[in-house]
PyMOL Python script that loads the backbone (N, CA, C, O; Angstrom):
from pymol import cmd

cmd.read_pdbstr("""\
ATOM      1  N   MET A   1      16.520 -49.611  54.700  1.00  0.00           N
ATOM      2  CA  MET A   1      16.354 -50.697  53.726  1.00  0.00           C
ATOM      3  C   MET A   1      16.753 -50.521  52.405  1.00  0.00           C
ATOM      4  O   MET A   1      16.779 -51.537  51.711  1.00  0.00           O
ATOM      5  N   LYS A   2      17.121 -49.292  51.818  1.00  0.00           N
ATOM      6  CA  LYS A   2      17.146 -48.772  50.551  1.00  0.00           C
ATOM      7  C   LYS A   2      18.614 -48.982  50.558  1.00  0.00           C
ATOM      8  O   LYS A   2      19.205 -49.528  49.626  1.00  0.00           O
ATOM      9  N   ARG A   3      19.156 -48.560  51.572  1.00  0.00           N
ATOM     10  CA  ARG A   3      20.663 -48.273  51.645  1.00  0.00           C
ATOM     11  C   ARG A   3      21.372 -49.434  51.865  1.00  0.00           C
ATOM     12  O   ARG A   3      22.599 -49.383  51.776  1.00  0.00           O
ATOM     13  N   LEU A   4      20.914 -50.299  52.091  1.00  0.00           N
ATOM     14  CA  LEU A   4      21.181 -51.765  52.531  1.00  0.00           C
ATOM     15  C   LEU A   4      21.208 -52.456  51.045  1.00  0.00           C
ATOM     16  O   LEU A   4      22.226 -53.064  50.716  1.00  0.00           O
ATOM     17  N   LEU A   5      20.147 -52.373  50.187  1.00  0.00           N
ATOM     18  CA  LEU A   5      19.790 -52.978  49.031  1.00  0.00           C
ATOM     19  C   LEU A   5      20.874 -52.072  47.961  1.00  0.00           C
ATOM     20  O   LEU A   5      21.034 -52.674  46.899  1.00  0.00           O
ATOM     21  N   LEU A   6      21.582 -50.844  48.044  1.00  0.00           N
ATOM     22  CA  LEU A   6      22.376 -50.169  47.141  1.00  0.00           C
ATOM     23  C   LEU A   6      23.473 -50.739  47.397  1.00  0.00           C
ATOM     24  O   LEU A   6      24.122 -51.091  46.412  1.00  0.00           O
ATOM     25  N   VAL A   7      24.067 -51.031  48.808  1.00  0.00           N
ATOM     26  CA  VAL A   7      25.213 -51.470  49.208  1.00  0.00           C
ATOM     27  C   VAL A   7      25.294 -52.774  48.480  1.00  0.00           C
ATOM     28  O   VAL A   7      26.304 -52.958  47.801  1.00  0.00           O
ATOM     29  N   ALA A   8      24.414 -53.670  48.520  1.00  0.00           N
ATOM     30  CA  ALA A   8      24.305 -54.825  48.068  1.00  0.00           C
ATOM     31  C   ALA A   8      24.587 -55.023  46.181  1.00  0.00           C
ATOM     32  O   ALA A   8      25.202 -55.847  45.503  1.00  0.00           O
ATOM     33  N   VAL A   9      23.906 -53.998  45.922  1.00  0.00           N
ATOM     34  CA  VAL A   9      24.087 -53.888  44.423  1.00  0.00           C
ATOM     35  C   VAL A   9      25.634 -53.414  43.824  1.00  0.00           C
ATOM     36  O   VAL A   9      26.161 -54.012  42.886  1.00  0.00           O
ATOM     37  N   LEU A  10      26.282 -52.226  44.530  1.00  0.00           N
ATOM     38  CA  LEU A  10      27.416 -51.993  44.253  1.00  0.00           C
ATOM     39  C   LEU A  10      28.321 -53.103  44.791  1.00  0.00           C
ATOM     40  O   LEU A  10      29.381 -53.232  44.178  1.00  0.00           O
ATOM     41  N   ILE A  11      28.142 -53.793  45.651  1.00  0.00           N
ATOM     42  CA  ILE A  11      29.333 -55.147  46.138  1.00  0.00           C
ATOM     43  C   ILE A  11      28.774 -56.328  44.828  1.00  0.00           C
ATOM     44  O   ILE A  11      29.657 -57.143  44.562  1.00  0.00           O
ATOM     45  N   ALA A  12      27.827 -56.459  44.239  1.00  0.00           N
ATOM     46  CA  ALA A  12      27.677 -57.304  43.123  1.00  0.00           C
ATOM     47  C   ALA A  12      28.372 -56.648  41.917  1.00  0.00           C
ATOM     48  O   ALA A  12      29.164 -57.253  41.194  1.00  0.00           O
ATOM     49  N   ALA A  13      28.076 -55.591  41.787  1.00  0.00           N
ATOM     50  CA  ALA A  13      28.863 -54.706  40.422  1.00  0.00           C
ATOM     51  C   ALA A  13      30.118 -54.995  40.903  1.00  0.00           C
ATOM     52  O   ALA A  13      30.551 -56.010  40.356  1.00  0.00           O
ATOM     53  N   LEU A  14      30.866 -54.529  41.688  1.00  0.00           N
ATOM     54  CA  LEU A  14      32.236 -54.525  41.949  1.00  0.00           C
ATOM     55  C   LEU A  14      32.696 -56.342  41.491  1.00  0.00           C
ATOM     56  O   LEU A  14      33.460 -56.596  40.559  1.00  0.00           O
ATOM     57  N   LEU A  15      32.221 -57.119  42.129  1.00  0.00           N
ATOM     58  CA  LEU A  15      32.574 -58.282  41.921  1.00  0.00           C
ATOM     59  C   LEU A  15      32.127 -58.831  40.466  1.00  0.00           C
ATOM     60  O   LEU A  15      32.672 -59.898  40.182  1.00  0.00           O
ATOM     61  N   VAL A  16      31.423 -58.423  39.687  1.00  0.00           N
ATOM     62  CA  VAL A  16      31.328 -58.732  38.295  1.00  0.00           C
ATOM     63  C   VAL A  16      32.189 -58.008  37.653  1.00  0.00           C
ATOM     64  O   VAL A  16      32.281 -58.555  36.554  1.00  0.00           O
ATOM     65  N   VAL A  17      32.993 -56.955  37.679  1.00  0.00           N
ATOM     66  CA  VAL A  17      34.020 -56.023  37.155  1.00  0.00           C
ATOM     67  C   VAL A  17      35.082 -56.624  37.471  1.00  0.00           C
ATOM     68  O   VAL A  17      35.986 -56.565  36.638  1.00  0.00           O
ATOM     69  N   GLY A  18      35.346 -57.416  38.787  1.00  0.00           N
ATOM     70  CA  GLY A  18      36.739 -57.959  39.157  1.00  0.00           C
ATOM     71  C   GLY A  18      36.737 -59.354  38.491  1.00  0.00           C
ATOM     72  O   GLY A  18      37.825 -59.771  38.093  1.00  0.00           O
ATOM     73  N   LEU A  19      35.785 -60.018  38.347  1.00  0.00           N
ATOM     74  CA  LEU A  19      35.847 -61.508  37.680  1.00  0.00           C
ATOM     75  C   LEU A  19      36.235 -61.007  36.272  1.00  0.00           C
ATOM     76  O   LEU A  19      37.320 -61.369  35.818  1.00  0.00           O
ATOM     77  N   LEU A  20      35.243 -60.011  35.378  1.00  0.00           N
ATOM     78  CA  LEU A  20      35.794 -59.730  33.900  1.00  0.00           C
ATOM     79  C   LEU A  20      37.083 -59.643  33.848  1.00  0.00           C
ATOM     80  O   LEU A  20      37.685 -60.215  32.939  1.00  0.00           O
ATOM     81  N   LEU A  21      37.922 -58.726  35.057  1.00  0.00           N
ATOM     82  CA  LEU A  21      39.270 -58.226  34.774  1.00  0.00           C
ATOM     83  C   LEU A  21      40.203 -59.372  35.126  1.00  0.00           C
ATOM     84  O   LEU A  21      41.312 -59.530  34.616  1.00  0.00           O
ATOM     85  N   ALA A  22      39.748 -60.018  35.883  1.00  0.00           N
ATOM     86  CA  ALA A  22      40.517 -61.535  36.278  1.00  0.00           C
ATOM     87  C   ALA A  22      40.823 -62.503  35.098  1.00  0.00           C
ATOM     88  O   ALA A  22      41.914 -63.064  34.989  1.00  0.00           O
ATOM     89  N   GLY A  23      39.804 -62.664  34.226  1.00  0.00           N
ATOM     90  CA  GLY A  23      39.488 -63.440  33.071  1.00  0.00           C
ATOM     91  C   GLY A  23      40.405 -62.587  31.821  1.00  0.00           C
ATOM     92  O   GLY A  23      40.302 -62.944  30.648  1.00  0.00           O
ATOM     93  N   CYS A  24      41.367 -61.343  32.262  1.00  0.00           N
ATOM     94  CA  CYS A  24      41.867 -60.740  30.852  1.00  0.00           C
ATOM     95  C   CYS A  24      42.742 -62.033  30.082  1.00  0.00           C
ATOM     96  O   CYS A  24      42.285 -62.322  28.977  1.00  0.00           O
ATOM     97  N   GLY A  25      43.607 -62.615  30.408  1.00  0.00           N
ATOM     98  CA  GLY A  25      43.958 -63.613  30.003  1.00  0.00           C
ATOM     99  C   GLY A  25      43.398 -64.452  29.411  1.00  0.00           C
ATOM    100  O   GLY A  25      44.140 -64.863  28.518  1.00  0.00           O
ATOM    101  N   LYS A  26      42.320 -65.025  29.421  1.00  0.00           N
ATOM    102  CA  LYS A  26      41.546 -65.826  28.949  1.00  0.00           C
ATOM    103  C   LYS A  26      40.874 -65.442  27.947  1.00  0.00           C
ATOM    104  O   LYS A  26      39.772 -65.047  28.327  1.00  0.00           O
ATOM    105  N   SER A  27      41.046 -65.343  26.498  1.00  0.00           N
ATOM    106  CA  SER A  27      40.600 -64.319  25.785  1.00  0.00           C
ATOM    107  C   SER A  27      40.037 -65.777  24.443  1.00  0.00           C
ATOM    108  O   SER A  27      40.447 -66.925  24.269  1.00  0.00           O
ATOM    109  N   SER A  28      39.071 -65.034  23.833  1.00  0.00           N
ATOM    110  CA  SER A  28      38.296 -65.952  23.106  1.00  0.00           C
ATOM    111  C   SER A  28      38.677 -65.621  21.516  1.00  0.00           C
ATOM    112  O   SER A  28      37.963 -66.047  20.608  1.00  0.00           O
ATOM    113  N   TYR A  29      39.935 -64.776  21.252  1.00  0.00           N
ATOM    114  CA  TYR A  29      40.448 -64.406  20.168  1.00  0.00           C
ATOM    115  C   TYR A  29      41.091 -65.347  19.279  1.00  0.00           C
ATOM    116  O   TYR A  29      41.220 -65.149  18.071  1.00  0.00           O
ATOM    117  N   GLY A  30      41.538 -66.496  19.967  1.00  0.00           N
ATOM    118  CA  GLY A  30      42.486 -67.410  19.654  1.00  0.00           C
ATOM    119  C   GLY A  30      42.327 -68.937  20.332  1.00  0.00           C
ATOM    120  O   GLY A  30      41.337 -69.317  20.957  1.00  0.00           O
ATOM    121  N   THR A  31      43.302 -69.570  20.113  1.00  0.00           N
ATOM    122  CA  THR A  31      43.234 -70.917  21.029  1.00  0.00           C
ATOM    123  C   THR A  31      44.392 -70.726  22.194  1.00  0.00           C
ATOM    124  O   THR A  31      45.575 -71.055  22.104  1.00  0.00           O
ATOM    125  N   ASN A  32      43.835 -70.205  23.126  1.00  0.00           N
ATOM    126  CA  ASN A  32      44.729 -70.196  24.456  1.00  0.00           C
ATOM    127  C   ASN A  32      44.815 -71.332  25.218  1.00  0.00           C
ATOM    128  O   ASN A  32      43.828 -71.491  25.935  1.00  0.00           O
ATOM    129  N   THR A  33      45.558 -72.074  25.296  1.00  0.00           N
ATOM    130  CA  THR A  33      45.731 -73.248  25.883  1.00  0.00           C
ATOM    131  C   THR A  33      46.533 -73.448  27.037  1.00  0.00           C
ATOM    132  O   THR A  33      46.948 -74.523  27.469  1.00  0.00           O
ATOM    133  N   GLY A  34      46.773 -71.906  27.658  1.00  0.00           N
ATOM    134  CA  GLY A  34      47.364 -71.833  29.036  1.00  0.00           C
ATOM    135  C   GLY A  34      49.098 -72.067  28.973  1.00  0.00           C
ATOM    136  O   GLY A  34      49.797 -72.098  29.986  1.00  0.00           O
ATOM    137  N   ALA A  35      49.596 -72.215  27.630  1.00  0.00           N
ATOM    138  CA  ALA A  35      50.766 -72.865  27.706  1.00  0.00           C
ATOM    139  C   ALA A  35      51.404 -71.478  27.669  1.00  0.00           C
ATOM    140  O   ALA A  35      50.644 -70.649  27.168  1.00  0.00           O
ATOM    141  N   SER A  36      52.683 -70.950  28.091  1.00  0.00           N
ATOM    142  CA  SER A  36      53.549 -70.025  28.225  1.00  0.00           C
ATOM    143  C   SER A  36      54.629 -70.159  27.112  1.00  0.00           C
ATOM    144  O   SER A  36      55.836 -70.234  27.339  1.00  0.00           O
ATOM    145  N   THR A  37      54.063 -70.181  25.911  1.00  0.00           N
ATOM    146  CA  THR A  37      55.021 -70.172  25.038  1.00  0.00           C
ATOM    147  C   THR A  37      55.372 -68.843  24.214  1.00  0.00           C
ATOM    148  O   THR A  37      54.418 -68.167  23.828  1.00  0.00           O
ATOM    149  N   ALA A  38      56.132 -68.597  24.041  1.00  0.00           N
ATOM    150  CA  ALA A  38      56.591 -67.036  23.057  1.00  0.00           C
ATOM    151  C   ALA A  38      55.853 -67.022  21.910  1.00  0.00           C
ATOM    152  O   ALA A  38      55.952 -68.027  21.206  1.00  0.00           O
ATOM    153  N   ARG A  39      54.974 -65.938  21.455  1.00  0.00           N
ATOM    154  CA  ARG A  39      54.021 -66.002  20.180  1.00  0.00           C
ATOM    155  C   ARG A  39      54.768 -64.971  19.643  1.00  0.00           C
ATOM    156  O   ARG A  39      55.307 -64.204  20.441  1.00  0.00           O
ATOM    157  N   SER A  40      54.929 -64.774  18.335  1.00  0.00           N
ATOM    158  CA  SER A  40      55.571 -63.698  17.572  1.00  0.00           C
ATOM    159  C   SER A  40      54.094 -63.171  16.864  1.00  0.00           C
ATOM    160  O   SER A  40      53.173 -63.986  16.910  1.00  0.00           O
ATOM    161  N   VAL A  41      53.868 -62.046  16.311  1.00  0.00           N
ATOM    162  CA  VAL A  41      52.605 -61.410  16.203  1.00  0.00           C
ATOM    163  C   VAL A  41      52.914 -61.024  14.507  1.00  0.00           C
ATOM    164  O   VAL A  41      53.403 -59.982  14.071  1.00  0.00           O
ATOM    165  N   ASN A  42      52.516 -62.066  13.845  1.00  0.00           N
ATOM    166  CA  ASN A  42      52.942 -61.845  12.312  1.00  0.00           C
ATOM    167  C   ASN A  42      51.924 -62.610  11.433  1.00  0.00           C
ATOM    168  O   ASN A  42      51.781 -63.831  11.501  1.00  0.00           O
ATOM    169  N   PRO A  43      51.015 -61.555  10.351  1.00  0.00           N
ATOM    170  CA  PRO A  43      50.138 -62.330   9.936  1.00  0.00           C
ATOM    171  C   PRO A  43      50.578 -63.082   8.821  1.00  0.00           C
ATOM    172  O   PRO A  43      49.752 -63.585   8.059  1.00  0.00           O
ATOM    173  N   GLU A  44      51.878 -63.218   8.638  1.00  0.00           N
ATOM    174  CA  GLU A  44      51.996 -64.055   7.481  1.00  0.00           C
ATOM    175  C   GLU A  44      53.561 -64.722   8.068  1.00  0.00           C
ATOM    176  O   GLU A  44      54.589 -64.102   7.796  1.00  0.00           O
ATOM    177  N   PRO A  45      53.618 -65.817   8.756  1.00  0.00           N
ATOM    178  CA  PRO A  45      54.169 -66.255   9.176  1.00  0.00           C
ATOM    179  C   PRO A  45      55.512 -67.075   8.561  1.00  0.00           C
ATOM    180  O   PRO A  45      56.566 -67.337   9.141  1.00  0.00           O
ATOM    181  N   GLY A  46      55.075 -67.404   7.105  1.00  0.00           N
ATOM    182  CA  GLY A  46      55.956 -68.011   6.183  1.00  0.00           C
ATOM    183  C   GLY A  46      56.715 -67.128   5.089  1.00  0.00           C
ATOM    184  O   GLY A  46      57.362 -67.482   4.103  1.00  0.00           O
ATOM    185  N   ARG A  47      56.440 -65.940   5.561  1.00  0.00           N
ATOM    186  CA  ARG A  47      57.024 -64.946   4.546  1.00  0.00           C
ATOM    187  C   ARG A  47      58.110 -64.196   5.077  1.00  0.00           C
ATOM    188  O   ARG A  47      58.040 -63.395   6.009  1.00  0.00           O
ATOM    189  N   LYS A  48      59.294 -64.564   4.306  1.00  0.00           N
ATOM    190  CA  LYS A  48      60.561 -63.831   4.531  1.00  0.00           C
ATOM    191  C   LYS A  48      60.572 -62.405   4.406  1.00  0.00           C
ATOM    192  O   LYS A  48      59.842 -61.784   3.635  1.00  0.00           O
ATOM    193  N   ALA A  49      61.397 -61.909   5.163  1.00  0.00           N
ATOM    194  CA  ALA A  49      61.499 -60.278   4.780  1.00  0.00           C
ATOM    195  C   ALA A  49      62.174 -59.935   3.435  1.00  0.00           C
ATOM    196  O   ALA A  49      62.724 -60.942   2.989  1.00  0.00           O
ATOM    197  N   PRO A  50      62.295 -59.048   2.778  1.00  0.00           N
ATOM    198  CA  PRO A  50      63.016 -58.856   1.470  1.00  0.00           C
ATOM    199  C   PRO A  50      64.496 -58.752   2.153  1.00  0.00           C
ATOM    200  O   PRO A  50      64.750 -58.609   3.349  1.00  0.00           O
ATOM    201  N   ALA A  51      65.469 -58.874   0.972  1.00  0.00           N
ATOM    202  CA  ALA A  51      66.855 -58.822   1.434  1.00  0.00           C
ATOM    203  C   ALA A  51      67.352 -57.488   0.933  1.00  0.00           C
ATOM    204  O   ALA A  51      67.264 -57.084  -0.227  1.00  0.00           O
ATOM    205  N   SER A  52      67.928 -56.809   2.042  1.00  0.00           N
ATOM    206  CA  SER A  52      68.165 -55.338   2.028  1.00  0.00           C
ATOM    207  C   SER A  52      69.568 -55.112   1.081  1.00  0.00           C
ATOM    208  O   SER A  52      70.432 -55.983   0.984  1.00  0.00           O
ATOM    209  N   THR A  53      69.639 -53.773   0.394  1.00  0.00           N
ATOM    210  CA  THR A  53      71.009 -53.453  -0.106  1.00  0.00           C
ATOM    211  C   THR A  53      71.448 -52.637   0.770  1.00  0.00           C
ATOM    212  O   THR A  53      72.384 -51.993   0.296  1.00  0.00           O
ATOM    213  N   THR A  54      71.119 -52.244   2.263  1.00  0.00           N
ATOM    214  CA  THR A  54      71.935 -51.215   2.966  1.00  0.00           C
ATOM    215  C   THR A  54      72.723 -52.379   4.103  1.00  0.00           C
ATOM    216  O   THR A  54      72.564 -53.599   4.101  1.00  0.00           O
ATOM    217  N   ALA A  55      73.450 -51.703   4.878  1.00  0.00           N
ATOM    218  CA  ALA A  55      73.832 -52.365   6.020  1.00  0.00           C
ATOM    219  C   ALA A  55      72.961 -52.456   7.017  1.00  0.00           C
ATOM    220  O   ALA A  55      72.172 -51.566   7.332  1.00  0.00           O
ATOM    221  N   ALA A  56      73.089 -53.669   7.614  1.00  0.00           N
ATOM    222  CA  ALA A  56      72.031 -54.206   8.759  1.00  0.00           C
ATOM    223  C   ALA A  56      71.858 -53.317   9.901  1.00  0.00           C
ATOM    224  O   ALA A  56      72.853 -52.842  10.448  1.00  0.00           O
ATOM    225  N   PRO A  57      70.799 -53.077  10.265  1.00  0.00           N
ATOM    226  CA  PRO A  57      70.855 -52.094  11.866  1.00  0.00           C
ATOM    227  C   PRO A  57      71.633 -52.808  12.811  1.00  0.00           C
ATOM    228  O   PRO A  57      71.957 -53.993  12.737  1.00  0.00           O
ATOM    229  N   ALA A  58      71.960 -51.836  13.883  1.00  0.00           N
ATOM    230  CA  ALA A  58      72.957 -52.368  14.581  1.00  0.00           C
ATOM    231  C   ALA A  58      71.786 -53.601  15.739  1.00  0.00           C
ATOM    232  O   ALA A  58      72.076 -54.696  16.222  1.00  0.00           O
ATOM    233  N   ALA A  59      70.894 -53.049  15.802  1.00  0.00           N
ATOM    234  CA  ALA A  59      70.007 -53.478  16.814  1.00  0.00           C
ATOM    235  C   ALA A  59      68.475 -53.616  16.410  1.00  0.00           C
ATOM    236  O   ALA A  59      67.937 -52.518  16.271  1.00  0.00           O
ATOM    237  N   ALA A  60      67.590 -54.791  16.175  1.00  0.00           N
ATOM    238  CA  ALA A  60      66.351 -54.512  15.703  1.00  0.00           C
ATOM    239  C   ALA A  60      65.522 -54.227  17.053  1.00  0.00           C
ATOM    240  O   ALA A  60      65.882 -54.663  18.146  1.00  0.00           O
ATOM    241  N   THR A  61      64.395 -53.461  16.856  1.00  0.00           N
ATOM    242  CA  THR A  61      63.877 -53.125  17.860  1.00  0.00           C
ATOM    243  C   THR A  61      62.684 -54.421  18.007  1.00  0.00           C
ATOM    244  O   THR A  61      62.158 -55.003  17.057  1.00  0.00           O
ATOM    245  N   VAL A  62      62.429 -54.684  19.511  1.00  0.00           N
ATOM    246  CA  VAL A  62      61.480 -55.905  19.767  1.00  0.00           C
ATOM    247  C   VAL A  62      60.426 -55.243  20.356  1.00  0.00           C
ATOM    248  O   VAL A  62      60.574 -54.619  21.406  1.00  0.00           O
ATOM    249  N   TYR A  63      59.411 -55.320  19.795  1.00  0.00           N
ATOM    250  CA  TYR A  63      57.791 -54.733  20.422  1.00  0.00           C
ATOM    251  C   TYR A  63      57.146 -55.724  21.260  1.00  0.00           C
ATOM    252  O   TYR A  63      56.791 -56.833  20.862  1.00  0.00           O
ATOM    253  N   THR A  64      56.980 -55.186  22.675  1.00  0.00           N
ATOM    254  CA  THR A  64      56.247 -56.318  23.427  1.00  0.00           C
ATOM    255  C   THR A  64      54.614 -55.925  23.808  1.00  0.00           C
ATOM    256  O   THR A  64      54.186 -54.860  23.360  1.00  0.00           O
ATOM    257  N   CYS A  65      53.892 -56.614  24.467  1.00  0.00           N
ATOM    258  CA  CYS A  65      52.663 -56.070  25.270  1.00  0.00           C
ATOM    259  C   CYS A  65      53.049 -55.561  26.340  1.00  0.00           C
ATOM    260  O   CYS A  65      54.125 -56.121  26.546  1.00  0.00           O
ATOM    261  N   PRO A  66      52.802 -54.617  27.436  1.00  0.00           N
ATOM    262  CA  PRO A  66      52.923 -54.518  28.386  1.00  0.00           C
ATOM    263  C   PRO A  66      52.301 -55.466  29.509  1.00  0.00           C
ATOM    264  O   PRO A  66      52.885 -55.765  30.551  1.00  0.00           O
ATOM    265  N   MET A  67      50.890 -55.939  29.098  1.00  0.00           N
ATOM    266  CA  MET A  67      50.252 -56.933  29.617  1.00  0.00           C
ATOM    267  C   MET A  67      50.572 -58.447  29.677  1.00  0.00           C
ATOM    268  O   MET A  67      50.283 -59.233  30.579  1.00  0.00           O
ATOM    269  N   HIS A  68      51.249 -58.691  28.492  1.00  0.00           N
ATOM    270  CA  HIS A  68      51.577 -59.941  27.974  1.00  0.00           C
ATOM    271  C   HIS A  68      52.745 -59.989  27.296  1.00  0.00           C
ATOM    272  O   HIS A  68      52.863 -59.921  26.072  1.00  0.00           O
ATOM    273  N   PRO A  69      53.937 -60.150  28.399  1.00  0.00           N
ATOM    274  CA  PRO A  69      55.460 -59.738  27.577  1.00  0.00           C
ATOM    275  C   PRO A  69      55.461 -61.036  26.854  1.00  0.00           C
ATOM    276  O   PRO A  69      55.964 -60.762  25.765  1.00  0.00           O
ATOM    277  N   GLU A  70      55.186 -62.229  26.870  1.00  0.00           N
ATOM    278  CA  GLU A  70      55.149 -63.586  25.849  1.00  0.00           C
ATOM    279  C   GLU A  70      54.635 -63.188  24.583  1.00  0.00           C
ATOM    280  O   GLU A  70      54.864 -64.030  23.715  1.00  0.00           O
ATOM    281  N   VAL A  71      53.974 -62.115  24.165  1.00  0.00           N
ATOM    282  CA  VAL A  71      53.522 -61.373  22.998  1.00  0.00           C
ATOM    283  C   VAL A  71      54.656 -60.620  22.542  1.00  0.00           C
ATOM    284  O   VAL A  71      54.947 -59.658  23.252  1.00  0.00           O
ATOM    285  N   THR A  72      55.380 -60.828  21.510  1.00  0.00           N
ATOM    286  CA  THR A  72      56.664 -60.097  20.944  1.00  0.00           C
ATOM    287  C   THR A  72      56.069 -59.915  19.271  1.00  0.00           C
ATOM    288  O   THR A  72      55.248 -60.657  18.733  1.00  0.00           O
ATOM    289  N   SER A  73      56.664 -58.856  18.726  1.00  0.00           N
ATOM    290  CA  SER A  73      56.797 -58.577  17.266  1.00  0.00           C
ATOM    291  C   SER A  73      58.033 -57.602  16.823  1.00  0.00           C
ATOM    292  O   SER A  73      58.671 -56.890  17.599  1.00  0.00           O
ATOM    293  N   ASP A  74      58.189 -57.691  15.750  1.00  0.00           N
ATOM    294  CA  ASP A  74      59.033 -57.039  15.301  1.00  0.00           C
ATOM    295  C   ASP A  74      58.727 -55.298  14.929  1.00  0.00           C
ATOM    296  O   ASP A  74      59.511 -54.367  15.114  1.00  0.00           O
ATOM    297  N   LYS A  75      57.663 -55.254  14.493  1.00  0.00           N
ATOM    298  CA  LYS A  75      57.128 -53.700  14.421  1.00  0.00           C
ATOM    299  C   LYS A  75      55.870 -53.362  15.425  1.00  0.00           C
ATOM    300  O   LYS A  75      55.492 -54.280  16.152  1.00  0.00           O
ATOM    301  N   PRO A  76      55.329 -52.333  15.486  1.00  0.00           N
ATOM    302  CA  PRO A  76      54.455 -51.911  16.461  1.00  0.00           C
ATOM    303  C   PRO A  76      52.804 -52.562  15.927  1.00  0.00           C
ATOM    304  O   PRO A  76      52.478 -52.936  14.800  1.00  0.00           O
ATOM    305  N   GLY A  77      52.083 -52.525  17.033  1.00  0.00           N
ATOM    306  CA  GLY A  77      50.817 -53.239  16.614  1.00  0.00           C
ATOM    307  C   GLY A  77      50.164 -53.131  17.608  1.00  0.00           C
ATOM    308  O   GLY A  77      50.340 -52.303  18.501  1.00  0.00           O
ATOM    309  N   LYS A  78      49.015 -54.289  17.528  1.00  0.00           N
ATOM    310  CA  LYS A  78      47.979 -54.088  18.865  1.00  0.00           C
ATOM    311  C   LYS A  78      48.518 -55.964  19.447  1.00  0.00           C
ATOM    312  O   LYS A  78      49.092 -56.818  18.772  1.00  0.00           O
ATOM    313  N   CYS A  79      48.183 -56.015  20.460  1.00  0.00           N
ATOM    314  CA  CYS A  79      48.186 -57.229  21.257  1.00  0.00           C
ATOM    315  C   CYS A  79      47.212 -58.067  20.820  1.00  0.00           C
ATOM    316  O   CYS A  79      46.099 -57.644  21.130  1.00  0.00           O
ATOM    317  N   PRO A  80      47.194 -59.267  20.117  1.00  0.00           N
ATOM    318  CA  PRO A  80      46.046 -60.344  19.956  1.00  0.00           C
ATOM    319  C   PRO A  80      45.216 -60.516  21.284  1.00  0.00           C
ATOM    320  O   PRO A  80      43.996 -60.546  21.447  1.00  0.00           O
ATOM    321  N   LYS A  81      46.069 -60.600  22.023  1.00  0.00           N
ATOM    322  CA  LYS A  81      45.003 -60.877  23.585  1.00  0.00           C
ATOM    323  C   LYS A  81      44.246 -59.977  24.076  1.00  0.00           C
ATOM    324  O   LYS A  81      43.096 -60.252  24.419  1.00  0.00           O
ATOM    325  N   CYS A  82      44.833 -58.571  24.210  1.00  0.00           N
ATOM    326  CA  CYS A  82      44.047 -58.032  24.818  1.00  0.00           C
ATOM    327  C   CYS A  82      43.877 -56.422  23.952  1.00  0.00           C
ATOM    328  O   CYS A  82      43.159 -55.594  24.514  1.00  0.00           O
ATOM    329  N   GLY A  83      44.425 -56.096  22.846  1.00  0.00           N
ATOM    330  CA  GLY A  83      44.191 -55.035  22.188  1.00  0.00           C
ATOM    331  C   GLY A  83      45.076 -54.057  22.578  1.00  0.00           C
ATOM    332  O   GLY A  83      45.103 -53.124  21.775  1.00  0.00           O
ATOM    333  N   MET A  84      45.769 -53.941  23.469  1.00  0.00           N
ATOM    334  CA  MET A  84      46.711 -52.880  23.890  1.00  0.00           C
ATOM    335  C   MET A  84      48.078 -52.615  22.770  1.00  0.00           C
ATOM    336  O   MET A  84      48.503 -53.609  22.183  1.00  0.00           O
ATOM    337  N   ASN A  85      48.636 -51.460  22.545  1.00  0.00           N
ATOM    338  CA  ASN A  85      49.412 -51.362  21.464  1.00  0.00           C
ATOM    339  C   ASN A  85      50.589 -51.780  22.298  1.00  0.00           C
ATOM    340  O   ASN A  85      50.792 -51.749  23.512  1.00  0.00           O
ATOM    341  N   LEU A  86      51.325 -52.193  21.236  1.00  0.00           N
ATOM    342  CA  LEU A  86      52.763 -52.902  21.594  1.00  0.00           C
ATOM    343  C   LEU A  86      53.584 -51.924  21.895  1.00  0.00           C
ATOM    344  O   LEU A  86      53.390 -50.841  21.343  1.00  0.00           O
ATOM    345  N   VAL A  87      54.661 -52.065  22.809  1.00  0.00           N
ATOM    346  CA  VAL A  87      55.666 -50.972  23.252  1.00  0.00           C
ATOM    347  C   VAL A  87      56.947 -51.412  22.984  1.00  0.00           C
ATOM    348  O   VAL A  87      57.201 -52.608  23.129  1.00  0.00           O
ATOM    349  N   PRO A  88      57.825 -50.608  22.601  1.00  0.00           N
ATOM    350  CA  PRO A  88      59.151 -51.234  22.663  1.00  0.00           C
ATOM    351  C   PRO A  88      60.081 -51.985  23.817  1.00  0.00           C
ATOM    352  O   PRO A  88      60.410 -51.273  24.766  1.00  0.00           O
ATOM    353  N   LYS A  89      60.392 -52.935  23.814  1.00  0.00           N
ATOM    354  CA  LYS A  89      61.065 -53.606  24.920  1.00  0.00           C
ATOM    355  C   LYS A  89      62.045 -53.023  25.287  1.00  0.00           C
ATOM    356  O   LYS A  89      62.909 -52.440  24.632  1.00  0.00           O
ATOM    357  N   ALA A  90      61.909 -53.197  26.536  1.00  0.00           N
ATOM    358  CA  ALA A  90      63.317 -52.244  27.593  1.00  0.00           C
ATOM    359  C   ALA A  90      64.533 -53.302  27.409  1.00  0.00           C
ATOM    360  O   ALA A  90      64.400 -54.525  27.364  1.00  0.00           O
ATOM    361  N   LYS A  91      65.726 -52.588  27.313  1.00  0.00           N
ATOM    362  CA  LYS A  91      66.893 -53.606  26.874  1.00  0.00           C
ATOM    363  C   LYS A  91      67.666 -53.819  28.159  1.00  0.00           C
ATOM    364  O   LYS A  91      68.647 -54.563  28.173  1.00  0.00           O
TER     365      LYS A  91
END
""", "prot")
cmd.dss("prot")
cmd.show_as("cartoon", "prot")
cmd.util.cbc("prot")
cmd.orient("prot")
């Protein structure tokens, strides 16, 4: 009887963990409408980058979240959806 109860508790715990992990894309960190539009991680979207006096780099590095490829940034940081580190996007 104890063994059956233990198995039932373990199965229930695994189901709860699975449901929590499945809800990874549904974040309360902002408005997640389910639209698959690209979002830029930029704290000040209206601010322009200062003019550079040196030659422009050959190609700017784009950083993205491994779990949410629609999240992009021009600098390293954290994903606003899941908190993972942004990594350089493969070319």
